[in-house]
N, C-alpha and C positions, 0 to 999 in steps of 0.2 A: 504494496499499500505505501502511494506517494507524498504525498504533501504538496503543496501548491500555492505560493504566495501570490495573492492578487490584490492590488491595487485601484482601487473604485472612490472617485470624487474624499482624495491625497489619506484615505484609511487602508491599513495592511489588512489582507484576511488571508489564514490559515483554512485552503481546500482539502480534504482529505480525500483523493480517486485512485482509481488503478494505477497500476504503474503505464500500463500503454495509454492515458488519458491524459498523462503532463501538459504535454502541448496542446491541443482544444479545450483547456480548463485555460490554460492562459490565452491563449487566443481569443474566448468566449468573454475572458474576464477584461479584457481591453475592450471588445467592444461597447462588453458595457458601459466603464468607464468613459469610449468613447460618447458614448448616446448620455451620459448622467453630463457629463460634460456641454455639450449643446445643450440640453432640456436649462443645463442653471443662467445659461447664456443666451438662450431664450425669458426666460421666467426669475431670472436672481436667486438669488441665497435662501431656498431652503432648509428645513430639517433633514434629516438623512434621513425618516421611518416619511414623509413628504417625499422625498425622493424617489423611496423607493417604491412607493405606489405609483410617481409619475410614472418612472420606468415600467413597474408590470403593465398601467395599463395599454401604453403604448404597444412594446410585444405581443400582450394579447388581443389586440388589437389587428396588428400582426399576421398573428397566426391566423385568427380567424376570416382575417382577408381568403388567406393561404389555403386554409379550409373550406372556402367557399370558391377557390377557381378550384380547386384539386375536382369540389365537385360538380364546377359546371362543365370541367373539360370530361367526367365519366360519361356525365351524362347525354354530351357533344356527341363523345365517341360512340354511345352507345345509340343512340338513337338515330344515326345516319346512314345511310353505305359513304356518305359522301366527309364520312368522320375525318380522314388525314387533312383534307380543304380548310375543316371548321378547330378543329385544333392546331394545327400552322397560325390561323389566322386568332385563335384565342392565343397560343404559346404567346405572339407578338404583341399581343393586349395587356400579357400581362408582364413582362419584359420595361414597357411602357411604363405601367403599376409603379415595379422592382426599382425603375429611375427613378421615377415623381416621387414615390420615397424616400429613395435616397436624397435626392436635388432636397427637399424638405428639413430631412433627418441635416443635410448640411447646413443650411439658413436659419434652424435651429440655435 
């Protein structure tokens, strides 16, 4: 069992994980810290607990959108013989949405 130290909003957190997951946990920690800094830039100083709630809501929103998109892709593929063309169109739409989210996060 490995212990990885990540930094979120200037605070250090020791996270236990499987040895082969250390790099992944560090990368995820950096992603969370990046998002935290973007939120703090947009809203100013907030408590750690409020920041946590805001981060959770942001990630839950993105996860919900991703689930909706996957469900939409499944429905399109199952409902039509022309599933490949429609699927490609949906993938392009998803890519555009992902880029829009990334842009929004960079601006935040």
